[in-house]
C-alpha positions in Angstrom: -16.1 4.0 -2.0 -18.0 6.3 0.8 -16.0 7.6 4.0 -18.8 7.4 6.5 -16.8 4.8 8.6 -14.3 6.2 11.4 -11.6 4.2 11.9 -12.7 3.2 15.4 -15.5 1.4 13.9 -12.9 -1.1 12.1 -12.2 -4.4 12.8 -8.3 -4.6 13.5 -7.3 -7.2 11.8 -3.5 -8.9 10.6 -1.0 -7.6 8.3 -0.1 -10.4 6.5 -3.7 -12.4 6.4 -4.6 -8.9 4.5 -1.7 -8.7 2.2 -2.1 -12.7 1.7 -5.8 -12.1 1.0 -4.1 -9.2 -1.3 -1.9 -11.2 -3.4 -5.1 -13.7 -3.5 -7.5 -11.4 -5.6 -3.6 -10.7 -8.6 -4.9 -11.6 -11.8 -2.9 -9.9 -14.4 0.7 -9.5 -13.0 -0.2 -6.4 -11.4 2.6 -4.4 -9.9 3.1 -4.4 -6.1 5.1 -2.1 -3.9 5.9 -2.5 -0.7 6.8 0.2 1.8 9.8 -0.6 4.2 9.2 -2.5 7.3 6.8 -4.9 8.4 4.5 -4.0 5.3 7.6 -4.8 3.2 8.5 -8.5 5.2 4.5 -9.6 5.0 4.7 -8.5 1.1 7.5 -10.9 0.7 6.5 -13.9 3.1 2.8 -13.7 1.0 4.5 -14.7 -2.2 7.8 -14.0 -4.4 6.2 -12.5 -7.9 8.9 -10.7 -10.2 6.0 -7.8 -10.2 6.8 -7.2 -6.2 9.1 -3.8 -5.4 10.4 -4.5 -1.8 11.7 -0.3 -0.9 14.3 -0.1 1.4 15.3 2.4 4.1 13.4 5.6 3.1 10.0 6.7 4.6 7.1 7.1 2.5 8.6 5.9 -0.8 6.3 3.4 -1.4 3.2 6.0 -2.6 5.6 8.3 -5.2 7.3 5.3 -6.5 4.1 3.6 -7.2 2.6 7.0 -9.1 5.8 6.7 -11.4 5.4 3.4 -12.3 1.6 3.6 -13.3 2.3 6.5 -15.0 5.4 4.5 -17.1 2.7 1.5 -17.3 -0.9 3.0 -17.7 -2.3 -0.6 -18.7 -0.8 -2.0 -15.8 -2.8 -2.0 -12.3 0.0 -0.9 -9.8 -1.1 -1.5 -5.8 1.4 0.6 -2.8 0.9 -0.5 0.4 2.3 1.8 3.4 2.4 1.9 7.1 0.5 5.2 8.8 3.6 6.4 9.9 5.6 5.5 6.7 2.6 8.2 4.8 2.7 10.8 7.4 6.3 11.6 6.5 5.2 11.9 2.8 1.5 12.9 2.5 2.0 15.7 -0.4 2.1 12.1 -2.4 -1.4 12.5 -1.9 -2.2 15.9 -3.7 0.1 15.0 -6.2 -1.4 11.4 -7.0 -5.3 13.3 -6.9 -3.6 15.7 -9.5 -2.7 13.3 -11.6 -5.3 11.1 -11.5 -3.5 7.7 -12.5 -6.7 5.6 -12.8 -4.5 2.3 -12.1 -3.1 3.3 -8.8 -4.6 1.8 -5.6 -3.0 2.9 -2.3 -3.5 0.8 0.9 -2.6 1.8 4.3 -1.8 0.0 7.1 -2.7 1.5 10.3 -1.7 0.1 13.5 -0.9 3.6 14.9 3.0 3.6 15.6 6.1 3.5 14.5 6.3 0.1 15.6 10.4 -0.9 13.6 11.6 1.7 16.0 10.2 0.8 19.3 6.6 1.2 18.7 6.2 5.0 19.4 2.9 5.9 18.1 1.5 7.5 15.4 -0.4 10.9 14.9 -2.5 8.4 13.2 -3.4 6.8 16.9 -5.2 9.8 18.2 -5.8 13.3 16.2 -5.2 12.0 12.4 -7.7 10.0 9.8 -6.2 8.8 7.2 -8.9 8.4 4.9 -10.2 12.0 6.1 -6.8 13.4 5.0 -6.8 11.2 1.4 -10.3 12.8 0.7 -9.3 16.3 1.7 -6.2 15.9 -0.7 -9.0 15.2 -3.5 -8.7 11.4 -3.4 -12.7 11.2 -3.7 -12.4 7.3 -3.9 -11.1 6.3 -0.3 -12.8 4.3 3.0 -11.7 2.3 6.0 -11.9 -1.0 5.5 -14.7 -2.8 8.1 -13.0 -6.0 8.0 -11.6 -8.6 6.2 -14.3 -9.8 3.5 -15.2 -5.5 3.5 -11.0 -5.1 2.4 -11.3 -8.2 -0.1 -14.9 -6.0 -1.6 -12.7 -2.7 -2.0 -9.6 -4.1 -3.4 -12.4 -5.5 -6.2 -14.2 -2.0 -6.9 -10.5 -0.5 -7.1 -9.0 -3.0 -9.7 -12.0 -1.7 -12.2 -12.2 2.0 -11.2 -11.6 4.7 -13.1 -9.2 6.4 -10.6 -6.8 6.3 -8.0 -8.3 4.6 -4.9 -7.1 4.6 -1.4 -7.8 1.9 1.4 -7.1 2.0 4.7 -6.5 -0.7 7.1 -6.6 -1.0 10.9 -4.1 -3.2 11.8 -2.3 -5.1 15.0 1.1 -4.7 16.1 2.1 -8.1 15.1 5.5 -8.1 13.5 6.4 -9.1 10.3 6.3 -12.6 9.0 10.1 -13.4 7.6 12.6 -10.5 6.6 13.0 -8.9 3.1 16.5 -10.1 1.2 18.3 -6.6 1.3 19.6 -7.2 -2.2 18.7 -3.6 -3.6 20.3 -4.1 -7.1 18.2 -7.8 -7.2 15.2 -6.2 -6.4 15.4 -3.4 -8.9 16.3 -6.1 -11.9 13.6 -8.6 -11.1 11.1 -5.9 -10.6 12.1 -4.1 -14.2 12.4 -7.5 -15.7 8.3 -8.6 -14.2 7.5 -5.4 -16.0 8.8 -6.1 -19.2 11.4 -3.5 -19.4 15.1 -5.3 -19.0 16.1 -8.6 -19.3 16.8 -10.8 -16.0 20.5 -10.6 -14.9 
């Protein structure tokens, strides 16, 4: 991937459409960790899989949780979906991931420049902070903005065979999430652990 594309040159896409395109690319029981809020809601609505984990309540933990899964199951590709506001709460995770170099981890940042759930306040990504530049500066060289939907799919395919962690940033609109995640933490955890083959179903 190359990072010579600034966010201003990318198409504004729809989160649910992008999430659905990602789910359509999955083939081998890949794990998908959804960050809180609309990122999570669209993952839920794009199709239930036992390998999906839906974060509840804590901003910025999709990447750290996905890192743990990627290290625990190095043969499984692990995707993490996070919003720009949540990532900005937990930027230290990027340098930790760069240092540990899990080749099976793919991070996707849905950037609409706002804290959408709490009232659409602007995030630093709206004006001054370039998520891809931050990721590269943290040591994640395989980071890029998706120019449009087909480019996003190409970047996902490249990341699925990469030998280093990958980050794909997507400019998205401010449409609300599709559906709402069922807020049952125990069920979410148990279903996910069963999906990863480490726990018998309840």
